[in-house]
LUMDOMI-735756 format. One record per residue (C-alpha): residue number from 0; residue in three letters; x, y, z. Coordinates in Angstrom, 1 decimal, decimal comma, always signed. Example, Ala and Ser with C-alpha at 12.3 -4.5 7.8 and 13.67 -1.06 7.14 Angstrom:
{0; "ALA"; {+12,3; -4,5; +7,8}}
{1; "SER"; {+13,7; -1,1; +7,1}}
//
This chain:
{0; "MET"; {+17,2; +9,1; +6,0}}
{1; "GLY"; {+15,4; +5,9; +6,0}}
{2; "PHE"; {+12,2; +4,8; +4,2}}
{3; "LYS"; {+9,1; +3,6; +6,0}}
{4; "PHE"; {+8,5; +0,8; +3,4}}
{5; "LYS"; {+10,5; -1,4; +1,1}}
{6; "LEU"; {+9,8; -2,1; -2,6}}
{7; "GLY"; {+7,3; -4,9; -3,0}}
{8; "GLU"; {+5,7; -4,6; +0,4}}
{9; "MET"; {+1,9; -4,7; +0,7}}
{10; "VAL"; {+0,4; -1,5; +2,3}}
{11; "VAL"; {-3,1; -0,3; +3,1}}
{12; "LEU"; {-4,6; +3,1; +3,9}}
{13; "ALA"; {-4,3; +3,5; +7,7}}
{14; "ALA"; {-7,5; +5,5; +8,1}}
{15; "ALA"; {-9,6; +2,8; +6,4}}
{16; "GLN"; {-8,1; +0,0; +8,6}}
{17; "GLU"; {-8,7; +2,1; +11,7}}
{18; "ALA"; {-12,3; +2,6; +10,7}}
{19; "GLY"; {-12,9; -1,1; +10,7}}
{20; "SER"; {-13,4; -1,5; +7,0}}
{21; "THR"; {-11,5; -4,0; +4,9}}
{22; "PRO"; {-9,1; -1,9; +2,9}}
{23; "ASP"; {-7,8; -3,0; -0,5}}
{24; "PRO"; {-4,0; -3,6; -0,4}}
{25; "SER"; {-1,5; -2,0; -2,7}}
{26; "VAL"; {+2,1; -2,9; -3,6}}
{27; "VAL"; {+4,9; -0,4; -3,1}}
{28; "THR"; {+6,4; +0,1; -6,6}}
{29; "ALA"; {+8,7; +3,1; -6,0}}
{30; "LEU"; {+10,2; +5,1; -3,1}}
{31; "GLN"; {+10,2; +8,9; -3,5}}
{32; "LEU"; {+11,9; +11,7; -1,5}}
{33; "ASN"; {+10,0; +13,8; +1,1}}
{34; "GLY"; {+7,9; +10,9; +2,4}}
{35; "TYR"; {+6,1; +9,8; -0,8}}
{36; "ILE"; {+5,7; +6,4; -2,3}}
{37; "GLN"; {+4,3; +5,1; -5,5}}
{38; "ILE"; {+1,8; +2,3; -5,1}}
{39; "GLN"; {-0,2; +0,0; -7,3}}
{40; "PRO"; {-3,5; -1,3; -6,0}}
{41; "VAL"; {-3,8; -5,1; -6,3}}
{42; "GLY"; {-5,7; -6,1; -9,5}}
{43; "THR"; {-5,3; -2,8; -11,3}}
{44; "PRO"; {-2,7; -1,5; -13,8}}
{45; "HIS"; {-2,8; +2,0; -12,3}}
{46; "ARG"; {-0,1; +3,5; -10,1}}
{47; "LEU"; {-0,6; +6,3; -7,5}}
{48; "LEU"; {+1,8; +8,7; -5,8}}
{49; "VAL"; {+0,8; +9,0; -2,1}}
{50; "GLU"; {+2,2; +10,1; +1,2}}
{51; "ALA"; {+3,8; +7,2; +3,1}}
{52; "LYS"; {+2,5; +8,6; +6,4}}
{53; "ASP"; {-1,1; +7,8; +5,4}}
{54; "TYR"; {-0,3; +4,1; +4,9}}
{55; "GLU"; {+0,8; +1,1; +7,0}}
{56; "ARG"; {+1,9; -2,4; +6,3}}
{57; "PHE"; {-0,7; -5,0; +5,3}}
{58; "GLU"; {-0,3; -7,9; +7,7}}
{59; "GLU"; {-3,0; -10,2; +6,4}}
{60; "GLU"; {-2,9; -12,9; +3,7}}
{61; "ILE"; {-4,1; -12,1; +0,2}}
{62; "VAL"; {-6,4; -14,8; -1,3}}
{63; "GLU"; {-7,0; -14,6; -5,1}}
{64; "LEU"; {-10,1; -16,3; -6,4}}
{65; "ASN"; {-9,9; -18,0; -9,8}}
{66; "GLY"; {-13,0; -18,4; -11,8}}
//
């Protein structure tokens, strides 16, 4: 059994990206059995348990603004 993502990868909600909106990326923080992953949205301390099939890799560059 292989996993769709690796720890530390950036992912986004696939439906939001297909709709043409700019989705907020999240970092994969844990891999779970039965197709689930734990993610942490960038800029928040919260973690979410989600189905991996609903997410895809984030291919764009993240730019942080200071100030």
